[in-house]
C-alpha positions in Angstrom: 10.9 39.5 -2.0 12.5 39.4 0.1 11.7 43.1 1.1 10.3 42.1 5.4 12.7 42.0 7.7 11.6 38.5 9.5 11.3 38.5 13.4 11.0 36.1 16.2 7.8 36.7 17.5 8.6 35.2 20.6 11.5 38.0 21.6 10.9 40.9 18.7 13.9 40.2 18.2 15.1 40.6 14.0 16.4 37.5 12.3 16.9 38.2 8.7 18.7 39.8 7.2 21.7 39.1 9.9 24.7 38.7 9.4 26.2 37.3 12.0 24.0 34.1 10.2 24.7 35.0 6.7 28.3 34.8 7.3 27.8 31.1 8.7 27.7 27.4 6.4 23.6 26.9 7.1 23.5 30.0 8.5 19.6 30.5 7.4 18.7 26.6 7.7 17.2 28.5 11.4 14.5 30.1 8.8 13.2 26.6 7.5 9.5 26.7 7.7 8.1 23.4 10.0 7.4 21.2 7.0 4.3 19.8 8.6 2.8 23.5 9.1 4.8 26.3 7.7 2.2 28.8 9.2 3.2 27.4 12.6 7.1 29.0 11.9 7.4 31.9 15.6 9.1 33.9 12.9 7.1 36.4 11.4 7.2 39.1 9.3 8.9 42.4 10.3 9.2 45.9 8.8 9.9 47.4 5.6 13.3 46.4 4.9 15.1 49.0 5.4 18.6 49.1 6.5 20.8 46.1 6.9 23.3 46.5 10.0 27.4 44.8 9.7 29.5 45.2 12.4 28.6 47.6 13.6 27.1 50.0 10.4 24.1 51.0 9.0 23.8 50.5 5.0 20.3 51.8 4.0 18.1 49.7 2.0 16.9 52.0 -1.4 14.1 49.5 -3.2 11.6 51.2 -2.5 12.7 55.2 -2.1 11.9 57.0 -5.0 8.7 55.4 -4.9 7.9 57.2 -2.3 9.2 60.1 -3.5 7.2 60.5 -6.3 4.2 59.4 -4.1 5.7 62.5 -1.7 5.7 64.9 -5.0 1.7 63.7 -6.2 0.8 65.0 -2.6 0.5 61.5 -0.6 1.5 61.0 2.8 2.7 58.1 4.8 0.0 57.2 6.9 -0.6 54.9 9.7 -1.7 51.6 9.4 -2.8 52.0 13.4 -5.0 55.3 12.4 -5.5 55.6 8.7 -6.5 59.4 8.3 -8.0 58.3 4.9 -8.1 59.5 1.7 -3.7 60.8 0.3 -2.5 58.2 2.3 -0.2 55.4 1.6 0.7 52.3 2.9 3.0 48.9 2.9 1.9 45.6 3.5 5.1 43.5 4.4 4.2 39.8 4.8 6.4 36.3 5.6 7.7 36.0 1.7 8.2 31.9 2.9 4.7 31.3 3.1 2.3 30.6 0.4 0.1 32.6 -1.8 -3.0 32.1 -0.2 -1.9 32.5 3.3 -0.1 35.9 2.5 -3.4 36.6 0.5 -5.7 35.5 3.5 -3.8 38.1 5.6 -3.8 41.0 3.2 -7.8 40.6 2.8 -7.9 40.9 6.7 -5.7 44.0 6.9 -7.9 45.5 4.2 -10.6 44.7 6.2 -9.6 45.6 8.7 -7.6 49.2 7.7 -11.3 49.8 6.4 -12.8 49.5 9.4 -10.6 52.2 11.4 -10.7 54.4 8.1 -13.3 57.5 8.5 -16.4 57.5 6.5 -16.3 57.9 2.6 -12.5 56.6 2.0 -11.9 55.6 -1.3 -11.1 52.3 -2.1 -7.2 52.0 -2.5 -4.8 51.7 -5.2 -2.6 48.7 -4.2 0.8 48.9 -6.3 1.7 44.7 -5.7 5.8 44.0 -6.7 7.0 40.7 -7.5 5.2 37.8 -5.8 3.4 40.8 -4.5 1.6 40.8 -6.9 0.3 37.2 -6.6 -0.8 37.8 -3.0 -2.5 40.8 -3.6 -4.6 38.9 -6.7 -5.2 36.5 -4.4 -6.7 38.9 -1.8 -8.6 41.0 -4.8 -10.0 37.5 -6.1 -11.0 34.6 -3.0 -10.9 37.8 0.2 -10.2 35.1 3.1 -12.1 31.7 1.1 -9.2 29.0 1.7 -8.4 27.1 -1.2 -8.9 23.5 0.4 -6.9 20.5 -0.1 -8.3 18.7 -2.5 -9.8 21.3 -4.8 -11.9 22.4 -7.4 -10.7 26.4 -6.8 -13.5 28.2 -4.8 -15.3 30.7 -7.3 -13.7 34.3 -7.9 -15.5 36.5 -5.7 -13.6 39.6 -6.1 -13.9 40.0 -2.7 -12.3 43.0 -2.1 -13.5 44.8 -4.8 -15.3 47.4 -2.4 -11.4 47.9 -0.7 -9.2 47.6 -4.0 -9.8 50.8 -6.8 -6.9 49.5 -9.3 -4.3 46.7 -9.1 -1.3 47.1 -10.7 1.3 44.5 -10.8 4.8 44.6 -11.2 7.3 42.4 -12.3 5.0 39.8 -11.3 5.6 36.3 -12.3 1.7 35.6 -13.2 2.3 32.5 -15.0 5.0 31.2 -12.3 9.1 31.5 -13.1 12.1 28.9 -13.8 13.4 30.9 -11.0 12.0 28.7 -8.2 13.2 25.4 -9.2 16.8 26.8 -9.9 16.0 27.7 -6.0 15.0 24.2 -5.4 17.3 22.8 -7.2 20.2 24.5 -6.4 19.5 27.1 -3.6 20.6 30.6 -2.6 24.1 31.1 -2.1 26.3 34.0 -1.7 29.5 33.6 -1.6 30.9 29.6 -1.4 28.0 28.6 -0.2 27.3 30.9 2.3 24.7 33.3 3.8 22.1 32.0 1.6 19.1 29.3 1.6 20.2 25.6 1.0 17.8 24.2 -0.9 16.5 21.9 1.8 15.6 25.1 3.7 14.2 26.1 0.1 11.9 23.2 0.0 10.5 23.9 3.3 8.1 27.7 1.4 5.0 27.4 0.1 5.7 30.3 -2.0 8.2 28.6 -3.8 6.2 26.1 -4.9 3.3 28.4 -5.9 6.0 29.8 -8.3 6.6 26.5 -10.3 5.4 27.4 -13.7 1.8 25.2 -14.7 0.9 26.2 -18.5 4.0 25.5 -20.2 5.6 24.3 -23.1 7.1 20.7 -22.1 10.5 21.0 -20.4 13.1 20.2 -23.3 17.1 18.3 -23.1 19.5 20.5 -25.4 17.9 19.7 -28.5 14.9 21.0 -28.1 12.8 17.5 -27.3 10.0 17.3 -25.4 12.0 15.3 -21.7 9.3 12.5 -20.4 8.6 15.1 -16.9 6.0 16.5 -15.5 6.4 18.8 -13.2 2.7 17.9 -11.4 4.0 14.4 -10.6 5.8 13.5 -7.6 7.5 10.1 -9.0 9.1 12.0 -11.5 10.6 14.0 -9.2 11.8 11.3 -7.1 13.0 10.0 -11.0 15.0 12.8 -11.2 16.1 13.9 -7.8 15.2 17.1 -8.1 15.7 19.0 -5.2 15.8 16.9 -2.3 13.4 14.2 -3.8 16.3 11.8 -3.6 15.8 9.0 -0.7 20.2 9.6 -0.7 20.4 13.3 -0.4 21.4 14.4 2.9 19.0 16.6 5.0 17.6 16.5 8.3 14.1 16.2 6.9 13.2 12.3 7.1 12.4 11.5 3.5 8.4 10.5 4.1 8.3 14.1 5.1 9.9 15.3 2.1 7.4 13.5 0.3 4.5 14.3 1.5 5.2 17.7 0.9 5.6 17.2 -2.2 
């Protein structure tokens, strides 16, 4: 994340990355998800991010060029997801990196099912490379398939639902135990230059994926002397006491405070 383009499903227009939006304060606020139903957003994943356009110029994004070169050297070729030809092909799974691991993991499981339904008989199971957040998405698909988590637990049983389609899963720089960057993003947002071009704490707060990456099995939060702080990241009241992110009644936000609290 964020390695996939985001497009407006109503118009087909790419909305991220957009130099015009990134040059404005709060320009990326258009990418906030509906807090009451994140999956209702009309903005969805496009293709793999390969080009950034600025003032009529194109700049190549080369993040996966080395990987593709090596795959071709090994005899692989890029396949067409709509018409898979069988062994020896590689595919990308672009996904909306704002949405939660469950949402994207279930979608990945469905796309794997559809891919193998179209593939020639005898196509071997896949080797999956899960990069960063994509590793959590792939783990979910492998362990649970299209099974929903539900809202109150417990976790569904691990059935290795995609075991027939995934032979090996490599996790590359995946935050399996979470990352404190998620907390930093919720508190400070992400900005490129003097408050421009990024994602405000209010916008990031609407992204389930960021909450999915908050560390859970961690030592207590500590002060500068190494003494435990009396805060629990699983307790919404502690977020309020800290005034963390936009969980502060005095914080300016277009999201009504009761909706912020309910969302947390």
